[in-house]
N, C-alpha and C positions, 0 to 999 in steps of 0.2 A: 252499806256497800263496803266491801273490802277493797283496799288499794295495795297493789304489789309494788313496792319501792325497791330500787336497786342502786347501789353505789358502784360506779364504773369509771374506767380510765379510757379516754379517747384522745389520741394525738398528744400524749404526755400530760394531760390535764384531768383531774378527778372531778366528777360531776355526780349528781343524784338525779334519778329519773323514775318515771312510772312505767312499768312493763305491761304491755297488752299485745296479744297476738304476735309474739316473737319480735316486737319492736319496743324501743325505749323512747318515751316522750320526755325530753329534758325538763327538769324543774328549775324555774328561774331562781337565781340567787347563788351565793357562794357559802357553803357550809363546810368548814374545815373539820369539824368533829361530829360524831353521832349526836352528842348533846346539843350542839348548835342546830343540827337538822331537826331534832325533835322539838326544840323550843320555837324555832322560826320557820321551818320548812314544811312541817306537816300540813298546815292549812293550804300552802301552795300545791302540795302533792294532791290533795283532794280536788282542787280547782283543775289541775292538769288532767286528772283522771276523768272529771266530768266533761271537760271541753274536748278532750281527745287531741287530734292534730297530727301533724307529721311526726314520724318516728324514725329512729336510727335502728337499723337491723341489729339484733343482739349479737350476731356473728361478727360485727364490725368493731366491737369494743372488748375490753378486758374487764370481766366482772370481778369486783373486789369485795372483801368482807364489809358488811354494813357496820361493824363495830370497829371504831378507830382505836389505836393503841392506847390512848389515854382515857379510855372509858371502862367502867366496870358495871356489870349487870348482875344482880343477885335475884334469883328466882326461888320460889317455894311451890312445890306441887300442891294443888288443891286437894288431891286425894291422899295426902300423907297419912291420915288416920287409917285409911283402908290398907295401906302397905304395912303400917305398924301392926295391924290386927293379924296380918298373914303370919 
């Protein structure tokens, strides 16, 4: 099961939540960085997605980048060999 997670600001405070049907279910806990969320919040996200519950309309929050300023992600395409052959 995939879980759509969003980082958002509401009333001046940044939160993480699970998005479903145009609403956000807040994930309990405070995660200052993307790394903290991945280490400690991912399990909570799966629980929130499974349990559902009341949500905040997406239109009532400011959607933020899920990557905080102090994080770095390096990705490599799995089809690199195919592109090289082109």
